[in-house]
Residue, then its C-alpha position, 0 to 999 in steps of 0.5 A: m942227771s947223769q949223762n948215762p944213767i941206769v934206767y931199768l933193771e931186769l930180773p931173770s925168771t924160770n917161772l914168770t907167773e911165780l915172780k909176778h905173784f911174789y913181788g906183786s903180793l910182796f910189793g904191790w907192784s903190777f906187770q905188763d905181759w909182752g908175750g909168754d916170756y917177757a913182763t915189765m914191772h910198774g910201781s917199783g920206783l925203777e923201770g924194769g922187767l922179768n926176763g924168762h926168756a931161756g935164750s936171753r936172760t942173764k944169770a943174775p940181775l941185769a942193770i941197764l944204762e941208757t945212752k944217745e949214741l949206742e956204737v959210740m958206747q959200745d966202742r967206748v966199753k971195748a976201749a976201756g976193757g969190757e967184754i961185749t957179751v951180746p952185740i947191738f940188737a933191736y927190740p921193741g922200743g930201741r937197741r942194746f947190747h950187754f957187756r961184762d965189766p973186768q970183775g965179771n959183772e954184766l950190764a947193757v946199754l940202751q938207746a931208745d927209739e926216737n919219738 
């Protein structure tokens, strides 16, 4: 397995109810709501979520990679020519940051909390 695999896919949403119905009826996915503006997807083959928060959703799907050393990875992204778009922040289950690659694609890197 890769040292920094893609482990999560986040889809932006302006209407969570509509997207949950669409993907649920189309592919049989189920969802768990986390407040009124986020839902995790289950049964899609890759962990993921629907982000309806106007202040934090991206404009396009967001691939999220995992690392064991978040600060080190953030430094490596900058050294490689990436632009940090959202500095490291905490959320339930871990911490992450967002960055843009040299072609403008936005990705994120997470470090899960240790259990």
